[in-house]
N, C-alpha and C positions, 0 to 999 in steps of 0.2 A: 504494500500500500504506500503510495507516495506521500511525502509530507503534505499535510493540509493545514490551513490556517483559519481559525475562527475566533472571534467574530470577524465579519468581513471588513477588516481594516489592515490588510497585509501590506508590507513594504512593496514597492514596485519591483517586479522581477528584473534581475540583472542590474539594478541600480544600487551602487555601493555608497555609503556615506562618505563624506569628504575627509573625515579625520578618523584616526583610530579610536574605536570604542564609541564614537558619537552616534546617538540614536540606536545604539545596539547594546544588548546585555551579554554579548558573547565574548569570544577570544578577540585579541587585537585584529583589526580589519586590515585588508590590503588597501591602503589609502590612495586616493587620487591626488594628493597634494599634502602640504604641511597643515598643521593645525590652524584653526580659525584665528586663535589668538595671535599666532605668529604673522598671519597675513594682515591682520588689523594693525599690528605693530609696524610691519613693513610699509603699509599704506600711510601711516602717520609719519614715519621717517621720510617718506618721499614728499608728502605734502608740506612738511615743515622744512626739511633740508633743502629742497630745490629752490624755493623762493629766497631763502637766506643766502645760499651760494650765488644765485643769480644777482641779487642786490649787491653782494660784495664784489663780484667780478665786473659788473657793469661800470662801476666807478673807475675801474682801471683798464677797461677793454682796449683803449687806444694804445696803451703801452705794453699790452700783453701779446704773446704769440698766440695764434689761433689754436695751437695744440693745447694750450693751458686750460681754457674752459672745457675743451672736449675731454681731456683727461680727468678734470675735476668732476664733471658730470658723470663720466663713466665709472669713476670710483663710487659715487653715490648710488648709481644703478646696480653695480656689483654688490654693494652692501645691502640694498633692498632685496636683490635676488637671494642672497644668503639667508636673510631673515624670513622672507615671505614666499620664496619659491616662484614658479613659473607664472602663476596667475597674477601676481603683483608685478613681477619683473618685466613682463612684456609691455604692459601699459606704461611702466616707468621708463623703459627704453624709448618707446615712441614719444612720450611726453618730453623726455630729455632731449631727443633729437629735434623736436619742434622748438624747444627753448633755445638750443644752440643755433638753429637756423634763424630764428626771429631776432634774437638779441645780439648774437656774436658773429653772424655771417653777413658780410656786406652784400648788397645794400641792407642796412639795419632796418628792423621793424617791417620786414617783408619776408616772404618765403622763397624769394628768388635767390639763386646762387650764381655769382659772377664767375668764379674761378673753378676749374676742374679739380685742382688739388683739394680745395675745400669740400667739394662734393664727394671726393674719394674718402676724405677724412670722416665725413658724416656717415658714409656707407660702412667704413671699417668700424666706427663706433657702434653703429646699430647692429652689425653682424656679431661683434664681440659681446655686446650686451645680451643679445638673444642666445648666443652659445652658452654663456655663463648661466643664464636663467634655466636653459634646458638641462645642463649638467647638474645644477643644484636640485632641480625637481626630480631628475632621474635618481640621484642619490637618495632623496627622501623616499621615493617609491621602493628602492631596493632595501632601505632600512626597514620600512614597514613590512615588506614581504619577509625579510629575515626574522623580524620580531614575531610575525604571525606564524611562520613555520616553526620557530623555536617553541612558542607557546603550544601549538598543536602537537608537536612531537612530545613535549613534556606531559601533556594531558593524556595522550594515547599510551605513552610508555608507563606512566603511573598506573593507568588502567590495566595494562598487561601485567605489570609487576605485581599488582595486588592479586590478580587472578592466579598467577603462578604461585604466589606465596600462600594462597588458600585463606586469606583473611579478609576477603572482599565480601561483605554482607550486602544484602539488597538495600537496606536502609542507608548504609554508608555510601553505596554507589549513587543512590538518588540524591543524597546530601551533597556529594561531590558535583553532580550535574547542576544542582541548584546554585552551588558556590561558583563554579567556573562560568556558567552562563548568566549568573546574577538573576535567577528566576525567583519569583515569589513562591511558587508551589510546583512541585514535580511529583508525578504519580505514575505508577505502573498499573495499567488497566487490563482486565481480563474479561473476555466476552463469555458469559455463562447464560445459557438459555436465551440468547439473543440480546442480552443487556450487558452493558459495560459496567463493571464494578471494580473499585480499587483493590489491588492486592497489597500495595504498600505506598505510602506517600510521605513527603516531608514538606514543610512550609516555613516561611520566614517573615519577610517584610510585609508592610501594609500594601494594599492595592495601589496601582498607578493608573493614570488616566489613559496612557497609550499602550497598556499591556494587551497582548493577544495570546490565544491558546494555540500551541503548536503540537501536533500529534505525529509521531514517527512510528512506523511499523517495527515491532520488536520480535515478531515471530508469529506462529499460528495462534490466532485469537488473543494476541498480546499487543498492546500499544503503549508507548511512552508518551505521556501528556505533560507538557511544560507550559506554565502560565507565567508570562512576564513580558519584557520588552521584545520587539521584533529582532530577528536574527539575520545575519548575513547568509548568503548561499554556502560559504565555506563552513560556517558554524553548523549548518544543518547536516553537512556531511560528517562532521565530528560527532554531532549529537546522535546520528544513526549508529555509530560505533558503540556509543554508550548504551543505546537502546538494546543492541544485541547482547552487550555484557549484562544488562539488567535481566534479560530473559535467561541467560546462563546462570546468574546468581539465584534467580527464582527456582530454576530447576535444581541447582545444588542444594538450596534450602529444603526443598521438598524431598530430595533424595536423603538428606541428612535426617529429616524428621521420620521418614520411612525406615531408615536404618536404625534409628533410636527405638522406634516402635517394635521393629523386629527383634532388636537386642533385648528389650524388656520382655517380649513374649518368650524369647528363647530362654532368658534367665528364669522366668516364671515356670516354664516347662521343665527346665533342669531342677528347679526347686521342688516341683511336684513329684518328679521322678525320684529324686533323692529322698524326699519325705516318705513316699510310698514304700521305697525299698527299705528305709530304716525303720519306719513305723511297723511295716509288715512283720518284722521280727521282734522288735523291742516292745511293742505293745502287746503282741501275742503272748510273750513269755510271762509277764505278770498276770495277764488275764487267765492264761492256762493254769498258773499256780493257784489263783483264787478259785477257779472253777473246780479244780481237782480237790482242793482242801474242803470246800463247802460241800461238794458231792459226797465226799467221804464222811463228813460229819452228819449228813442227812440219812445215811444208810441205817435203817432200823434194825437190820439183822446183824450188825457188827457192834460189839461192845468195845469201846475205847477206854483205856486207862486215863487217869487225869493227866499224866505226862504226855500221852499221845495226843489227847485233845488240846492241851496247851501248845504242843508243837504245831498242830494243824492251824490253830488260831493265830500263832505267830507267823506261819506262812502266809495266811490271809492278810495280816497286818503289814508284813514286810512287802508283799506284792502290791498292796494298795498304796503304801508309801512310795514305792518305786513308780507306780503308775501315776500318782499325783505329781511327783517331781517331773516326770516325763511330759505330762500335759502342761504343767506350768512353764517348762522351757519352750514348748511349742507355742504357747500363747505369747510368751515374752518375745520370742523371735518374730512372730507375726506383728506384734506392736512396734517393734523396731523397724521392720521393713515397711510398714504402713505409715511410719512417722507419727504415730498416735501416742507416743510415750509422754506422760505427764510427769514432770520433775518438780518437787517442792523441797528446795534446799533449806535445811534447818541445822542448827547446832546439835550435833549428835555425838554421844560418847561411844567410842569404838568398843570399849569393854561391854557396854550394854548390848550392842548388836551381836558381839561375839558370844555372849551368854545365851542369847536367844538361838543363835545358830547351833551351839553345842546341845541345847536342850532338845532340838529337833532331830539330832542324830540318834541312831539306834543305841541302846545301852552299851553294846559291845564295842561301838566305834568311838565313844566319848573318851575312853581311857587311852586311845591311840593318838590323841591330840594334846600337844603341849602349848599352853598360852603364855606368851612372854610380852605383856603390855605394861609399861610403867604406870603406876597409879596417878602420877601427875601429868599424864599425856593430855594435851589440850583436845578440845572437841574438834571434830571435822565438820566442814560445811557440806552436807550431803542429804539426800533423801533417805530416811531410815529404811523404808521398805525396799528400795532398790539396793542399798548397801547390804542389807541382809541377804538378798538374793545373790549378790556378787560373791560375798564371803561363803555362802552355802555352796555355790557351784565350785568355787576354788577348793574348798575343803573336801567336797565330794570327789573332785578330780584327783586331789592329792592322796586321799585315802585309798582310792581304787588302784592307784599305781604303787603305793607303798607296801612292801612285804609285810606279812602279819607280825613278824617279829621286830618291826621297826615302827617308829612314830612319825607323825607329821607335826610341823611346828608352825604356829602363827605368832609372829612377832611384829612389833611396831615401834617407831620412834618419830620424832618431829624435828623440823627446823623452823626458821622464821616464817615461812610462807606455806608449807605443805606438811601433810602427815604421810609418812612412809609405812606401808604395811607389806609384809612378806609372808607368803604361804609356801613352806618348804616341804618337799617330799624327798624320799631316798629310793625312788624307783629306778627304772631303766633309763630315764631321761629322754630327751628329744634332741636329735642332731640339730646343729645351728641352722642349717638350710631349711629346716621344717618349722622353725619357730613361728613365723607369720602364718604359715599354711594351716596350723592347727586351730587358728581362730576363725577359719571359714566354716559356715554351717555344714553340718553332716560330715565333718571330718573327724575321724577317731584315730587316724594314723595306725600305729601297731596295736592299739587297745583291742583286746578280745574279750574283755569282761562285759557281762550283760548289764543292762540298766540304763542305757543312754543312747541318744541318736546323734551324738556329736554336736549338741547345741550348747552345752554348758559354758564353754569358754567363749563362744561367739556371743552369747547373751551377757556374760560377765563383762566383756570388753565394751559391748554396746551400751550397757547401763553405766559403766565407768565413764565413758566419753560423754554420755548425756549429763553426767554430774561434773563435767569439766575436769576429769581426772585422766590418768593414764594407767594402762595395764600392759606390762612387758614381761616376757619370759627371760630367764637367765639360768645358767648351769649351777647346780648345787655342788658345793665343795665335797668331794668324796663320792659323787654320783647322784643323779636325780635332777629334779627340775624345781626352780624357785620362781614363783609368780610374784612380781613386784607391782604392788598397787600404790598409786600416788593420788591423793585427794587434797583439795584446798583446805587450808586450816582456817577455822573460825577465828575472827579477830580476837586479839588478846583479851583474856579474862582471868580473874583470880583462879588459882588452882583449887580444886575441891578435894576433900578427903575421899579415900577409896570407898568408905562406907556410904557416903552420900552419892557417889557416882554409880552405885548399883552394881559393883563388881561381883560376878557370881562366885 
């Protein structure tokens, strides 16, 4: 589709403004002469200088050589040509020739010429003045053409460079068009169901009286619309390149959005697959234990001793606890992924949270945990519920990997800004290259113990970061893994006695 202009006030086809940028909002124009201000200045120089020189020379014309007034007027005409170019220099040369003929060529005060050498001198003067005027004007044109070519090359090269660098967004490109061509509004329009609707647009200055709308084809069902001052023919050619780039940027944006959507769908699919694979085993195990124990207890033809009944009930309780922890981690992971986690940071005693975590452990597991928390440890600034889940997951992970004849340790200390807490186990440890990998959901590495879907550490790190803390692994001296938890320290307050802090 060729460029069209509306409303119907377009510039005349093929007519270029006389000065660079005059009546145009685009790149520097190929000028037909020098600027209007310079032409006016040259005209003023001629109209003021020629009478002054003539008055001064007339007083001494009887004693002067004929070449003197010719050279003086020629110098003035050359100066006018350098200032104002051809349009002022040609009238100046003609006017200077008439002045020389009338006032300084005998017979005076007539346009007659008595001597051939004087006629030749006037002819040389006129030819030299015209030649200088043409040369000056040609130089002005070449300068304007060079300026235009340089500006056009810079605009197109910056456009190509941005496209190659991959940082050219559609809005940035439209803003660049608006800035380069000094438009008030630039939009990329798309035809949908027979109607043009804007895909993206940028706007800037207030409306002007002489602004027009220029539409340039940008591709199938795409048009670049620019509202502002009229443009030169050369500007429209450059604008067409920007229109093609806008179509490419739109296509790139849509491809990126489609790729992001596909990536999200793929990630969700992987998550569902991993969840089904993990839950298929780890949910079935505690459910099977509960089912078997309850079915046994309900058998009327079997008499169980008190010890056997207690054992079956303990199996039900243990399996239910395992199932509850599993479901809690699944729900926590879904809250993290959905961004629906609510955090209420409060001053929290680490000993209090640790006590609740220990009470939730099975009786046989509590004796395998050593707590080393100073009584004067300051409070942390954390969400108590989230912090309890973090410590519970870390201790559960440590106990599952620690041999039965070893213990896990939870210790803490403080500095001026943060509280440091470490959960130490003496299990097989994790190689350094797998330290970050074990925080991914559904990753259990070499763990073969039942009771988890590999979400504990992922949930622990997610909750920690939500509380503006950090959770990083490190090697335990002598073998094993140490999880280092760092949380913000609550602002300074007086230390409380251990009894008042609720130490278990």
